[in-house]
Backbone and ligand atoms as CSV (ligand in chain L), in Angstrom:
chain,resi,resn,atom,element,x,y,z
A,1,MET,N,N,0.808,-1.217,0.000
A,1,MET,CA,C,0.000,0.000,0.000
A,1,MET,C,C,0.847,1.277,0.000
A,2,TYR,N,N,2.106,1.173,0.502
A,2,TYR,CA,C,2.976,2.349,0.459
A,2,TYR,C,C,3.530,2.522,-0.951
A,3,PRO,N,N,3.731,3.753,-1.406
A,3,PRO,CA,C,4.500,3.941,-2.642
A,3,PRO,C,C,5.892,3.336,-2.444
A,4,LYS,N,N,6.515,2.898,-3.518
A,4,LYS,CA,C,7.758,2.126,-3.426
A,4,LYS,C,C,8.892,2.843,-2.672
A,5,SER,N,N,9.144,4.094,-3.020
A,5,SER,CA,C,10.249,4.822,-2.380
A,5,SER,C,C,9.944,5.108,-0.908
A,6,PHE,N,N,8.672,5.261,-0.622
A,6,PHE,CA,C,8.242,5.493,0.752
A,6,PHE,C,C,8.511,4.240,1.585
A,7,LYS,N,N,8.164,3.112,1.014
A,7,LYS,CA,C,8.327,1.816,1.669
A,7,LYS,C,C,9.808,1.508,1.931
A,8,LYS,N,N,10.616,1.828,0.941
A,8,LYS,CA,C,12.059,1.552,1.028
A,8,LYS,C,C,12.675,2.269,2.243
A,9,LEU,N,N,12.280,3.536,2.405
A,9,LEU,CA,C,12.817,4.334,3.508
A,9,LEU,C,C,12.272,3.838,4.851
A,10,ILE,N,N,11.003,3.444,4.858
A,10,ILE,CA,C,10.418,2.888,6.090
A,10,ILE,C,C,11.195,1.632,6.513
A,11,ASP,N,N,11.495,0.782,5.559
A,11,ASP,CA,C,12.233,-0.448,5.871
A,11,ASP,C,C,13.602,-0.122,6.467
A,12,ASN,N,N,14.265,0.877,5.896
A,12,ASN,CA,C,15.590,1.258,6.408
A,12,ASN,C,C,15.514,1.790,7.836
A,13,PHE,N,N,14.527,2.611,8.095
A,13,PHE,CA,C,14.373,3.144,9.452
A,13,PHE,C,C,13.984,2.043,10.429
A,14,ALA,N,N,13.064,1.184,10.007
A,14,ALA,CA,C,12.563,0.133,10.892
A,14,ALA,C,C,13.666,-0.861,11.263
A,15,ALA,N,N,14.720,-0.911,10.457
A,15,ALA,CA,C,15.823,-1.828,10.742
A,15,ALA,C,C,16.760,-1.284,11.831
A,16,LEU,N,N,16.572,-0.007,12.198
A,16,LEU,CA,C,17.424,0.595,13.230
A,16,LEU,C,C,16.974,0.125,14.616
A,17,PRO,N,N,17.927,0.065,15.587
A,17,PRO,CA,C,17.532,-0.359,16.924
A,17,PRO,C,C,16.526,0.609,17.540
A,18,SER,N,N,15.583,0.104,18.267
A,18,SER,CA,C,14.546,0.868,18.985
A,18,SER,C,C,13.542,1.587,18.089
A,19,VAL,N,N,13.604,1.404,16.790
A,19,VAL,CA,C,12.612,2.026,15.909
A,19,VAL,C,C,11.649,0.948,15.399
A,20,GLY,N,N,10.420,1.030,15.844
A,20,GLY,CA,C,9.414,0.072,15.376
A,20,GLY,C,C,8.798,0.549,14.082
A,21,PRO,N,N,7.924,-0.255,13.462
A,21,PRO,CA,C,7.299,0.108,12.187
A,21,PRO,C,C,6.479,1.402,12.260
A,22,LYS,N,N,5.787,1.611,13.382
A,22,LYS,CA,C,4.961,2.825,13.542
A,22,LYS,C,C,5.841,4.075,13.553
A,23,MET,N,N,6.907,3.994,14.356
A,23,MET,CA,C,7.853,5.113,14.461
A,23,MET,C,C,8.497,5.368,13.103
A,24,ALA,N,N,8.850,4.308,12.387
A,24,ALA,CA,C,9.473,4.437,11.060
A,24,ALA,C,C,8.532,5.186,10.116
A,25,GLU,N,N,7.271,4.829,10.181
A,25,GLU,CA,C,6.263,5.462,9.339
A,25,GLU,C,C,6.217,6.974,9.619
A,26,ARG,N,N,6.227,7.312,10.884
A,26,ARG,CA,C,6.133,8.709,11.298
A,26,ARG,C,C,7.372,9.502,10.841
A,27,LEU,N,N,8.545,8.893,11.001
A,27,LEU,CA,C,9.793,9.562,10.605
A,27,LEU,C,C,9.813,9.830,9.097
A,28,VAL,N,N,9.384,8.838,8.346
A,28,VAL,CA,C,9.420,8.977,6.883
A,28,VAL,C,C,8.423,10.040,6.421
A,29,LEU,N,N,7.277,10.074,7.062
A,29,LEU,CA,C,6.292,11.099,6.710
A,29,LEU,C,C,6.838,12.493,7.033
A,30,PHE,N,N,7.549,12.584,8.156
A,30,PHE,CA,C,8.171,13.849,8.546
A,30,PHE,C,C,9.165,14.298,7.473
A,31,LEU,N,N,9.960,13.356,6.992
A,31,LEU,CA,C,10.960,13.679,5.966
A,31,LEU,C,C,10.285,14.079,4.653
A,32,PHE,N,N,9.185,13.428,4.357
A,32,PHE,CA,C,8.454,13.746,3.137
A,32,PHE,C,C,7.985,15.193,3.147
A,33,LYS,N,N,7.623,15.657,4.340
A,33,LYS,CA,C,7.128,17.028,4.475
A,33,LYS,C,C,8.255,18.057,4.576
A,34,ALA,N,N,9.454,17.587,4.863
A,34,ALA,CA,C,10.587,18.509,5.041
A,34,ALA,C,C,10.960,19.167,3.711
A,35,ASP,N,N,11.527,20.392,3.776
A,35,ASP,CA,C,11.895,21.039,2.509
A,35,ASP,C,C,13.171,20.413,1.935
A,36,ASN,N,N,13.395,20.669,0.662
A,36,ASN,CA,C,14.476,20.013,-0.074
A,36,ASN,C,C,15.849,20.222,0.544
A,37,GLU,N,N,16.053,21.439,1.031
A,37,GLU,CA,C,17.366,21.767,1.576
A,37,GLU,C,C,17.674,20.916,2.805
A,38,LYS,N,N,16.667,20.783,3.645
A,38,LYS,CA,C,16.818,19.982,4.862
A,38,LYS,C,C,17.100,18.518,4.515
A,39,LEU,N,N,16.389,18.071,3.508
A,39,LEU,CA,C,16.514,16.682,3.094
A,39,LEU,C,C,17.898,16.399,2.503
A,40,SER,N,N,18.386,17.345,1.692
A,40,SER,CA,C,19.718,17.181,1.095
A,40,SER,C,C,20.774,17.170,2.189
A,41,ASP,N,N,20.586,18.038,3.174
A,41,ASP,CA,C,21.527,18.115,4.273
A,41,ASP,C,C,21.559,16.790,5.047
A,42,PHE,N,N,20.403,16.228,5.233
A,42,PHE,CA,C,20.266,14.947,5.922
A,42,PHE,C,C,21.003,13.848,5.141
A,43,ALA,N,N,20.761,13.799,3.839
A,43,ALA,CA,C,21.393,12.794,2.988
A,43,ALA,C,C,22.910,12.968,2.979
A,44,ARG,N,N,23.348,14.245,2.917
A,44,ARG,CA,C,24.777,14.527,2.889
A,44,ARG,C,C,25.454,14.098,4.198
A,45,SER,N,N,24.762,14.347,5.308
A,45,SER,CA,C,25.358,13.992,6.599
A,45,SER,C,C,25.545,12.478,6.712
A,46,LEU,N,N,24.655,11.727,6.085
A,46,LEU,CA,C,24.805,10.270,6.085
A,46,LEU,C,C,26.024,9.844,5.265
A,47,GLU,N,N,26.190,10.503,4.118
A,47,GLU,CA,C,27.340,10.193,3.259
A,47,GLU,C,C,28.653,10.533,3.954
A,48,ASP,N,N,28.707,11.748,4.527
A,48,ASP,CA,C,29.918,12.196,5.221
A,48,ASP,C,C,30.243,11.277,6.378
A,49,PHE,N,N,29.214,10.870,7.064
A,49,PHE,CA,C,29.338,9.992,8.222
A,49,PHE,C,C,30.118,8.733,7.839
A,50,LYS,N,N,29.704,8.137,6.749
A,50,LYS,CA,C,30.349,6.897,6.311
A,50,LYS,C,C,31.767,7.171,5.786
A,51,LYS,N,N,31.902,8.307,5.114
A,51,LYS,CA,C,33.174,8.639,4.479
A,51,LYS,C,C,34.240,9.036,5.505
A,52,ASN,N,N,33.827,9.802,6.508
A,52,ASN,CA,C,34.808,10.425,7.408
A,52,ASN,C,C,35.137,9.643,8.669
A,53,LEU,N,N,34.237,8.756,9.061
A,53,LEU,CA,C,34.469,8.090,10.346
A,53,LEU,C,C,35.148,6.737,10.198
A,54,ARG,N,N,35.981,6.439,11.175
A,54,ARG,CA,C,36.642,5.137,11.213
A,54,ARG,C,C,36.991,4.814,12.663
A,55,HIS,N,N,37.663,3.691,12.854
A,55,HIS,CA,C,38.085,3.348,14.211
A,55,HIS,C,C,39.478,3.898,14.482
A,56,CYS,N,N,39.686,4.407,15.699
A,56,CYS,CA,C,41.020,4.853,16.104
A,56,CYS,C,C,41.958,3.646,16.042
A,57,LYS,N,N,43.131,3.888,15.497
A,57,LYS,CA,C,44.095,2.804,15.298
A,57,LYS,C,C,44.628,2.230,16.613
A,58,LYS,N,N,44.497,3.038,17.662
A,58,LYS,CA,C,45.057,2.610,18.938
A,58,LYS,C,C,43.992,2.007,19.848
A,59,CYS,N,N,42.861,2.697,19.999
A,59,CYS,CA,C,41.893,2.277,21.027
A,59,CYS,C,C,40.556,1.798,20.473
A,60,TRP,N,N,40.347,1.871,19.167
A,60,TRP,CA,C,39.111,1.424,18.514
A,60,TRP,C,C,37.907,2.317,18.798
A,61,ASN,N,N,38.144,3.494,19.359
A,61,ASN,CA,C,37.063,4.456,19.515
A,61,ASN,C,C,36.710,5.003,18.129
A,62,ILE,N,N,35.583,5.675,17.994
A,62,ILE,CA,C,35.223,6.292,16.720
A,62,ILE,C,C,36.079,7.538,16.510
A,63,SER,N,N,36.575,7.721,15.294
A,63,SER,CA,C,37.481,8.835,15.050
A,63,SER,C,C,37.365,9.337,13.618
A,64,GLU,N,N,37.717,10.609,13.409
A,64,GLU,CA,C,37.752,11.120,12.043
A,64,GLU,C,C,39.177,11.087,11.502
A,65,GLU,N,N,40.132,10.822,12.384
A,65,GLU,CA,C,41.518,10.716,11.951
A,65,GLU,C,C,42.079,9.374,12.380
A,66,GLU,N,N,43.346,9.164,12.046
A,66,GLU,CA,C,43.982,7.892,12.356
A,66,GLU,C,C,43.875,7.579,13.856
A,67,PHE,N,N,44.113,8.603,14.675
A,67,PHE,CA,C,43.986,8.442,16.120
A,67,PHE,C,C,42.901,9.378,16.645
A,68,CYS,N,N,42.145,8.913,17.639
A,68,CYS,CA,C,41.027,9.709,18.136
A,68,CYS,C,C,41.503,10.873,19.003
A,69,GLN,N,N,40.605,11.789,19.292
A,69,GLN,CA,C,40.902,12.991,20.092
A,69,GLN,C,C,41.493,12.619,21.450
A,70,ILE,N,N,40.969,11.555,22.041
A,70,ILE,CA,C,41.411,11.154,23.389
A,70,ILE,C,C,42.844,10.633,23.336
A,71,CYS,N,N,43.142,9.776,22.377
A,71,CYS,CA,C,44.502,9.237,22.246
A,71,CYS,C,C,45.507,10.337,21.903
A,72,LYS,N,N,45.030,11.362,21.190
A,72,LYS,CA,C,45.943,12.434,20.760
A,72,LYS,C,C,46.200,13.478,21.842
A,73,ASP,N,N,45.383,13.436,22.908
A,73,ASP,CA,C,45.484,14.442,23.956
A,73,ASP,C,C,46.598,14.075,24.943
A,74,SER,N,N,47.747,14.763,24.805
A,74,SER,CA,C,48.915,14.380,25.612
A,74,SER,C,C,48.778,14.800,27.072
A,75,SER,N,N,47.758,15.600,27.387
A,75,SER,CA,C,47.569,15.998,28.784
A,75,SER,C,C,46.873,14.894,29.587
A,76,ARG,N,N,46.401,13.864,28.889
A,76,ARG,CA,C,45.726,12.770,29.605
A,76,ARG,C,C,46.755,11.794,30.167
A,77,ASP,N,N,46.333,11.065,31.179
A,77,ASP,CA,C,47.182,10.061,31.814
A,77,ASP,C,C,47.401,8.897,30.828
A,78,GLN,N,N,48.622,8.771,30.355
A,78,GLN,CA,C,48.931,7.791,29.301
A,78,GLN,C,C,49.193,6.390,29.846
A,79,LYS,N,N,49.119,6.233,31.160
A,79,LYS,CA,C,49.469,4.948,31.767
A,79,LYS,C,C,48.269,4.177,32.284
A,80,THR,N,N,47.080,4.736,32.068
A,80,THR,CA,C,45.857,4.062,32.522
A,80,THR,C,C,44.929,3.818,31.337
A,81,ILE,N,N,44.438,2.598,31.232
A,81,ILE,CA,C,43.490,2.270,30.167
A,81,ILE,C,C,42.173,1.817,30.792
A,82,CYS,N,N,41.094,2.402,30.351
A,82,CYS,CA,C,39.774,1.962,30.784
A,82,CYS,C,C,39.187,1.116,29.648
A,83,VAL,N,N,38.901,-0.154,29.943
A,83,VAL,CA,C,38.403,-1.056,28.907
A,83,VAL,C,C,36.877,-1.062,28.921
A,84,VAL,N,N,36.282,-0.726,27.780
A,84,VAL,CA,C,34.819,-0.673,27.686
A,84,VAL,C,C,34.323,-1.568,26.559
A,85,GLU,N,N,33.028,-1.853,26.643
A,85,GLU,CA,C,32.413,-2.701,25.630
A,85,GLU,C,C,32.257,-1.948,24.301
A,86,ASP,N,N,31.761,-0.726,24.401
A,86,ASP,CA,C,31.395,0.002,23.199
A,86,ASP,C,C,31.709,1.484,23.284
A,87,THR,N,N,31.697,2.153,22.143
A,87,THR,CA,C,31.976,3.586,22.098
A,87,THR,C,C,31.006,4.403,22.959
A,88,LEU,N,N,29.756,3.959,23.058
A,88,LEU,CA,C,28.782,4.705,23.866
A,88,LEU,C,C,29.217,4.769,25.325
A,89,ASP,N,N,29.957,3.760,25.777
A,89,ASP,CA,C,30.470,3.771,27.148
A,89,ASP,C,C,31.567,4.823,27.303
A,90,VAL,N,N,32.361,5.027,26.248
A,90,VAL,CA,C,33.374,6.093,26.264
A,90,VAL,C,C,32.671,7.439,26.441
A,91,PHE,N,N,31.628,7.661,25.652
A,91,PHE,CA,C,30.877,8.919,25.749
A,91,PHE,C,C,30.346,9.116,27.174
A,92,ALA,N,N,29.772,8.047,27.739
A,92,ALA,CA,C,29.168,8.139,29.083
A,92,ALA,C,C,30.228,8.471,30.132
A,93,ILE,N,N,31.380,7.813,30.064
A,93,ILE,CA,C,32.428,8.047,31.064
A,93,ILE,C,C,33.054,9.433,30.871
A,94,GLU,N,N,33.210,9.855,29.617
A,94,GLU,CA,C,33.753,11.196,29.355
A,94,GLU,C,C,32.854,12.281,29.946
A,95,LYS,N,N,31.549,12.050,29.924
A,95,LYS,CA,C,30.600,13.047,30.451
A,95,LYS,C,C,30.796,13.284,31.940
A,96,THR,N,N,31.318,12.307,32.669
A,96,THR,CA,C,31.524,12.498,34.117
A,96,THR,C,C,32.676,13.474,34.369
A,97,LYS,N,N,33.566,13.644,33.391
A,97,LYS,CA,C,34.758,14.499,33.509
A,97,LYS,C,C,35.662,14.068,34.658
A,98,LYS,N,N,35.507,12.821,35.124
A,98,LYS,CA,C,36.279,12.362,36.276
A,98,LYS,C,C,37.400,11.425,35.845
A,99,TYR,N,N,37.428,11.081,34.571
A,99,TYR,CA,C,38.433,10.131,34.105
A,99,TYR,C,C,39.364,10.806,33.107
A,100,THR,N,N,40.676,10.684,33.351
A,100,THR,CA,C,41.603,11.404,32.477
A,100,THR,C,C,42.556,10.472,31.728
A,101,GLY,N,N,42.339,9.158,31.871
A,101,GLY,CA,C,43.221,8.207,31.191
A,101,GLY,C,C,42.766,7.906,29.776
A,102,LEU,N,N,43.270,6.817,29.218
A,102,LEU,CA,C,42.930,6.396,27.858
A,102,LEU,C,C,41.863,5.294,27.901
A,103,TYR,N,N,41.428,4.884,26.726
A,103,TYR,CA,C,40.399,3.839,26.634
A,103,TYR,C,C,40.865,2.700,25.744
A,104,HIS,N,N,40.115,1.608,25.833
A,104,HIS,CA,C,40.232,0.553,24.839
A,104,HIS,C,C,38.828,-0.006,24.611
A,105,VAL,N,N,38.353,0.116,23.378
A,105,VAL,CA,C,36.992,-0.321,23.062
A,105,VAL,C,C,37.030,-1.749,22.500
A,106,LEU,N,N,36.389,-2.662,23.216
A,106,LEU,CA,C,36.439,-4.077,22.813
A,106,LEU,C,C,35.583,-4.386,21.588
A,107,GLY,N,N,34.505,-3.615,21.424
A,107,GLY,CA,C,33.605,-3.882,20.303
A,107,GLY,C,C,32.571,-4.955,20.617
A,108,GLY,N,N,32.374,-5.231,21.914
A,108,GLY,CA,C,31.376,-6.233,22.313
A,108,GLY,C,C,31.819,-6.914,23.586
A,109,VAL,N,N,31.081,-7.938,23.985
A,109,VAL,CA,C,31.457,-8.737,25.154
A,109,VAL,C,C,31.393,-10.211,24.794
A,110,LEU,N,N,32.062,-11.008,25.585
A,110,LEU,CA,C,32.007,-12.450,25.367
A,110,LEU,C,C,30.625,-12.943,25.757
A,111,SER,N,N,30.082,-13.855,24.987
A,111,SER,CA,C,28.792,-14.402,25.390
A,111,SER,C,C,28.996,-15.810,25.921
A,112,PRO,N,N,28.295,-16.143,27.010
A,112,PRO,CA,C,28.454,-17.478,27.599
A,112,PRO,C,C,28.086,-18.581,26.595
A,113,GLN,N,N,27.183,-18.257,25.664
A,113,GLN,CA,C,26.800,-19.269,24.654
A,113,GLN,C,C,27.842,-19.372,23.547
A,114,LYS,N,N,28.925,-18.574,23.703
A,114,LYS,CA,C,30.043,-18.607,22.759
A,114,LYS,C,C,29.680,-18.143,21.347
A,115,THR,N,N,28.572,-17.370,21.235
A,115,THR,CA,C,28.256,-16.844,19.912
A,115,THR,C,C,29.241,-15.721,19.569
A,116,VAL,N,N,29.754,-15.065,20.617
A,116,VAL,CA,C,30.829,-14.096,20.411
A,116,VAL,C,C,32.067,-14.633,21.117
A,117,GLY,N,N,33.072,-14.990,20.353
A,117,GLY,CA,C,34.292,-15.532,20.932
A,117,GLY,C,C,35.351,-14.456,21.069
A,118,SER,N,N,36.435,-14.774,21.776
A,118,SER,CA,C,37.468,-13.771,22.032
A,118,SER,C,C,38.120,-13.268,20.746
A,119,GLU,N,N,38.095,-14.086,19.685
A,119,GLU,CA,C,38.738,-13.674,18.433
A,119,GLU,C,C,37.970,-12.547,17.738
A,120,ASN,N,N,36.696,-12.368,18.111
A,120,ASN,CA,C,35.885,-11.319,17.494
A,120,ASN,C,C,36.077,-9.957,18.156
A,121,LEU,N,N,36.683,-9.953,19.337
A,121,LEU,CA,C,36.846,-8.697,20.068
A,121,LEU,C,C,38.311,-8.261,20.047
A,122,HIS,N,N,38.560,-7.018,20.502
A,122,HIS,CA,C,39.912,-6.467,20.359
A,122,HIS,C,C,40.807,-6.736,21.564
A,123,PHE,N,N,40.850,-7.974,22.006
A,123,PHE,CA,C,41.681,-8.364,23.150
A,123,PHE,C,C,43.168,-8.311,22.831
A,124,LYS,N,N,43.501,-8.806,21.644
A,124,LYS,CA,C,44.901,-8.921,21.258
A,124,LYS,C,C,45.579,-7.533,21.280
A,125,ASP,N,N,44.855,-6.557,20.736
A,125,ASP,CA,C,45.383,-5.191,20.712
A,125,ASP,C,C,45.580,-4.652,22.114
A,126,LEU,N,N,44.666,-5.015,23.014
A,126,LEU,CA,C,44.780,-4.573,24.401
A,126,LEU,C,C,46.041,-5.173,25.010
A,127,ASP,N,N,46.186,-6.443,24.781
A,127,ASP,CA,C,47.354,-7.180,25.252
A,127,ASP,C,C,48.650,-6.500,24.798
A,128,ASN,N,N,48.708,-6.168,23.525
A,128,ASN,CA,C,49.903,-5.522,22.963
A,128,ASN,C,C,50.157,-4.145,23.567
A,129,ARG,N,N,49.076,-3.445,23.863
A,129,ARG,CA,C,49.229,-2.071,24.375
A,129,ARG,C,C,49.870,-2.041,25.764
A,130,ILE,N,N,49.594,-3.050,26.575
A,130,ILE,CA,C,50.072,-3.058,27.966
A,130,ILE,C,C,51.591,-2.852,28.016
A,131,GLU,N,N,52.298,-3.658,27.228
A,131,GLU,CA,C,53.759,-3.554,27.253
A,131,GLU,C,C,54.269,-2.364,26.465
A,132,LYS,N,N,53.705,-2.222,25.273
A,132,LYS,CA,C,54.165,-1.182,24.351
A,132,LYS,C,C,54.043,0.207,24.961
A,133,GLU,N,N,52.958,0.448,25.690
A,133,GLU,CA,C,52.721,1.780,26.249
A,133,GLU,C,C,53.084,1.867,27.729
A,134,GLY,N,N,53.603,0.770,28.284
A,134,GLY,CA,C,53.987,0.768,29.697
A,134,GLY,C,C,52.824,1.075,30.622
A,135,ILE,N,N,51.684,0.449,30.356
A,135,ILE,CA,C,50.455,0.710,31.126
A,135,ILE,C,C,50.598,0.232,32.572
A,136,LEU,N,N,50.153,1.061,33.517
A,136,LEU,CA,C,50.243,0.723,34.938
A,136,LEU,C,C,48.920,0.213,35.509
A,137,GLU,N,N,47.823,0.725,34.973
A,137,GLU,CA,C,46.515,0.263,35.471
A,137,GLU,C,C,45.526,0.044,34.336
A,138,VAL,N,N,44.801,-1.077,34.430
A,138,VAL,CA,C,43.729,-1.356,33.493
A,138,VAL,C,C,42.426,-1.367,34.290
A,139,ILE,N,N,41.509,-0.470,33.928
A,139,ILE,CA,C,40.210,-0.423,34.614
A,139,ILE,C,C,39.189,-1.179,33.761
A,140,LEU,N,N,38.594,-2.209,34.334
A,140,LEU,CA,C,37.595,-2.967,33.594
A,140,LEU,C,C,36.234,-2.319,33.817
A,141,ALA,N,N,35.714,-1.697,32.781
A,141,ALA,CA,C,34.411,-1.024,32.900
A,141,ALA,C,C,33.365,-1.798,32.110
A,142,MET,N,N,33.269,-3.086,32.458
A,142,MET,CA,C,32.260,-3.912,31.815
A,142,MET,C,C,30.929,-3.696,32.529
A,143,ASN,N,N,29.827,-3.879,31.811
A,143,ASN,CA,C,28.517,-3.768,32.439
A,143,ASN,C,C,28.307,-4.927,33.408
A,144,PRO,N,N,27.520,-4.705,34.496
A,144,PRO,CA,C,27.295,-5.771,35.474
A,144,PRO,C,C,26.294,-6.810,34.973
A,145,THR,N,N,26.665,-7.511,33.933
A,145,THR,CA,C,25.814,-8.572,33.375
A,145,THR,C,C,26.635,-9.857,33.329
A,146,THR,N,N,26.007,-10.969,33.014
A,146,THR,CA,C,26.720,-12.242,32.910
A,146,THR,C,C,27.838,-12.128,31.883
A,147,GLU,N,N,27.514,-11.501,30.741
A,147,GLU,CA,C,28.501,-11.336,29.679
A,147,GLU,C,C,29.641,-10.422,30.128
A,148,GLY,N,N,29.268,-9.336,30.820
A,148,GLY,CA,C,30.267,-8.394,31.320
A,148,GLY,C,C,31.214,-9.076,32.292
A,149,ASP,N,N,30.643,-9.889,33.178
A,149,ASP,CA,C,31.457,-10.614,34.156
A,149,ASP,C,C,32.401,-11.597,33.462
A,150,ALA,N,N,31.876,-12.315,32.483
A,150,ALA,CA,C,32.688,-13.299,31.751
A,150,ALA,C,C,33.849,-12.601,31.035
A,151,THR,N,N,33.570,-11.439,30.490
A,151,THR,CA,C,34.589,-10.679,29.761
A,151,THR,C,C,35.664,-10.155,30.714
A,152,ALA,N,N,35.217,-9.624,31.867
A,152,ALA,CA,C,36.159,-9.110,32.861
A,152,ALA,C,C,37.063,-10.237,33.361
A,153,LEU,N,N,36.478,-11.390,33.582
A,153,LEU,CA,C,37.233,-12.553,34.060
A,153,LEU,C,C,38.286,-12.967,33.025
A,154,TYR,N,N,37.881,-12.964,31.784
A,154,TYR,CA,C,38.793,-13.337,30.692
A,154,TYR,C,C,39.987,-12.379,30.630
A,155,ILE,N,N,39.713,-11.100,30.704
A,155,ILE,CA,C,40.798,-10.108,30.629
A,155,ILE,C,C,41.708,-10.237,31.843
A,156,ASN,N,N,41.097,-10.422,32.996
A,156,ASN,CA,C,41.855,-10.572,34.230
A,156,ASN,C,C,42.842,-11.736,34.106
A,157,ARG,N,N,42.348,-12.834,33.543
A,157,ARG,CA,C,43.199,-14.011,33.376
A,157,ARG,C,C,44.338,-13.760,32.400
A,158,THR,N,N,44.032,-13.122,31.277
A,158,THR,CA,C,45.071,-12.948,30.262
A,158,THR,C,C,46.118,-11.907,30.666
A,159,LEU,N,N,45.721,-10.949,31.525
A,159,LEU,CA,C,46.679,-9.888,31.882
A,159,LEU,C,C,47.358,-10.108,33.230
A,160,LYS,N,N,46.939,-11.166,33.898
A,160,LYS,CA,C,47.381,-11.420,35.277
A,160,LYS,C,C,48.899,-11.373,35.459
A,161,ASP,N,N,49.617,-11.959,34.511
A,161,ASP,CA,C,51.069,-12.059,34.682
A,161,ASP,C,C,51.833,-10.896,34.064
A,162,LYS,N,N,51.133,-9.855,33.680
A,162,LYS,CA,C,51.802,-8.742,32.999
A,162,LYS,C,C,52.284,-7.667,33.964
A,163,GLY,N,N,52.027,-7.879,35.256
A,163,GLY,CA,C,52.479,-6.910,36.249
A,163,GLY,C,C,51.743,-5.587,36.188
A,164,VAL,N,N,50.507,-5.621,35.687
A,164,VAL,CA,C,49.717,-4.398,35.611
A,164,VAL,C,C,48.597,-4.490,36.648
A,165,LYS,N,N,48.281,-3.343,37.258
A,165,LYS,CA,C,47.198,-3.328,38.243
A,165,LYS,C,C,45.869,-3.414,37.501
A,166,ILE,N,N,45.004,-4.337,37.928
A,166,ILE,CA,C,43.707,-4.482,37.261
A,166,ILE,C,C,42.593,-4.162,38.252
A,167,THR,N,N,41.748,-3.202,37.889
A,167,THR,CA,C,40.639,-2.827,38.767
A,167,THR,C,C,39.325,-2.950,38.006
A,168,ARG,N,N,38.241,-3.009,38.759
A,168,ARG,CA,C,36.932,-3.027,38.105
A,168,ARG,C,C,36.026,-1.988,38.752
A,169,LEU,N,N,35.161,-1.399,37.979
A,169,LEU,CA,C,34.234,-0.385,38.502
A,169,LEU,C,C,33.473,-0.956,39.682
A,170,ALA,N,N,33.256,-0.122,40.714
A,170,ALA,CA,C,32.495,-0.554,41.883
A,170,ALA,C,C,31.057,-0.834,41.477
A,171,ARG,N,N,30.415,-1.673,42.295
A,171,ARG,CA,C,29.052,-2.072,41.962
A,171,ARG,C,C,28.008,-1.048,42.353
A,172,GLY,N,N,28.307,0.224,42.095
A,172,GLY,CA,C,27.289,1.240,42.335
A,172,GLY,C,C,26.174,1.058,41.324
A,173,LEU,N,N,26.567,0.483,40.201
A,173,LEU,CA,C,25.592,0.247,39.137
A,173,LEU,C,C,24.729,-0.951,39.531
A,174,ALA,N,N,23.442,-0.812,39.418
A,174,ALA,CA,C,22.551,-1.926,39.736
A,174,ALA,C,C,22.817,-3.065,38.760
A,175,THR,N,N,22.656,-4.303,39.235
A,175,THR,CA,C,22.857,-5.450,38.356
A,175,THR,C,C,21.909,-5.343,37.168
A,176,GLY,N,N,22.463,-5.508,35.999
A,176,GLY,CA,C,21.632,-5.430,34.800
A,176,GLY,C,C,21.603,-4.032,34.198
A,177,ALA,N,N,21.887,-3.006,35.020
A,177,ALA,CA,C,21.906,-1.638,34.491
A,177,ALA,C,C,23.206,-1.448,33.731
A,178,ASP,N,N,23.212,-0.666,32.671
A,178,ASP,CA,C,24.481,-0.519,31.977
A,178,ASP,C,C,25.069,0.879,32.071
A,179,ILE,N,N,26.370,0.925,31.789
A,179,ILE,CA,C,27.161,2.141,31.907
A,179,ILE,C,C,26.582,3.260,31.051
A,180,GLU,N,N,26.191,2.862,29.854
A,180,GLU,CA,C,25.657,3.814,28.889
A,180,GLU,C,C,24.469,4.607,29.457
A,181,HIS,N,N,23.656,3.963,30.310
A,181,HIS,CA,C,22.457,4.624,30.826
A,181,HIS,C,C,22.592,5.120,32.265
A,182,ALA,N,N,23.751,4.858,32.877
A,182,ALA,CA,C,23.934,5.286,34.268
A,182,ALA,C,C,24.028,6.811,34.338
A,183,ASP,N,N,23.550,7.394,35.441
A,183,ASP,CA,C,23.700,8.844,35.565
A,183,ASP,C,C,25.145,9.170,35.942
A,184,GLU,N,N,25.523,10.421,35.713
A,184,GLU,CA,C,26.934,10.806,35.868
A,184,GLU,C,C,27.453,10.625,37.288
A,185,LEU,N,N,26.572,10.855,38.258
A,185,LEU,CA,C,26.970,10.753,39.656
A,185,LEU,C,C,27.305,9.303,40.023
A,186,THR,N,N,26.433,8.384,39.612
A,186,THR,CA,C,26.633,6.963,39.883
A,186,THR,C,C,27.927,6.490,39.221
A,187,LEU,N,N,28.101,6.930,37.983
A,187,LEU,CA,C,29.267,6.509,37.225
A,187,LEU,C,C,30.556,7.065,37.845
A,188,SER,N,N,30.504,8.319,38.282
A,188,SER,CA,C,31.672,8.932,38.923
A,188,SER,C,C,32.054,8.162,40.175
A,189,SER,N,N,31.054,7.791,40.989
A,189,SER,CA,C,31.385,7.096,42.232
A,189,SER,C,C,31.843,5.662,41.946
A,190,SER,N,N,31.314,5.025,40.892
A,190,SER,CA,C,31.795,3.689,40.503
A,190,SER,C,C,33.268,3.733,40.111
A,191,LEU,N,N,33.628,4.848,39.456
A,191,LEU,CA,C,35.021,5.019,39.029
A,191,LEU,C,C,35.931,5.255,40.239
A,192,ALA,N,N,35.471,6.158,41.112
A,192,ALA,CA,C,36.283,6.528,42.278
A,192,ALA,C,C,36.458,5.330,43.218
A,193,ASN,N,N,35.427,4.485,43.311
A,193,ASN,CA,C,35.474,3.348,44.237
A,193,ASN,C,C,35.853,2.031,43.562
A,194,ARG,N,N,36.524,2.138,42.442
A,194,ARG,CA,C,36.911,0.904,41.734
A,194,ARG,C,C,37.823,0.073,42.616
A,195,ARG,N,N,37.696,-1.255,42.449
A,195,ARG,CA,C,38.477,-2.134,43.310
A,195,ARG,C,C,39.405,-3.046,42.526
A,196,GLU,N,N,40.503,-3.368,43.132
A,196,GLU,CA,C,41.465,-4.246,42.490
A,196,GLU,C,C,40.872,-5.654,42.398
A,197,VAL,N,N,41.060,-6.305,41.243
A,197,VAL,CA,C,40.512,-7.668,41.094
A,197,VAL,C,C,41.643,-8.687,40.919
L,1,ZN,ZN,ZN,41.921,6.362,20.358
């Protein structure tokens, strides 16, 4: 019943996380009503997005250059790495303004059902960074979930003999709640009260 081009755009929107078919319909209708200039700008931003963004060569954060803003900032503590599941966790922790070290984005967590294995995540790069950069502390900022725990345990095991201090965020975060959605105060206190594992 939808015109073809209308349907195509609805399908694309509906494929996005948290966007259901009803919401997709509404968004597409909104775009249909938007003026040409706005629409071109929207299309261009999508193109630029794909063209300009990539992963930081060092920490796997999102970046427009070879190395991300955080890795390039020499005023940050170069001896501490905070390991997170995803880029959204970097954004959340940066918002607290309480962390001044570097990051390492794993790109996911290990799943107990082994659908995501260690070879799919950026563990090897983390391993290499410890010695190469003379890292003194690794903060495990995994979400308090079964997968997060399994991932933290795995990293703890692989880095145990490297002589690096390994800490994990305090359990200020409710079980099941994730870093991405935690408020800044909770996240700040989880960071401040991190414990050695
Ligand atoms: Zn980086």
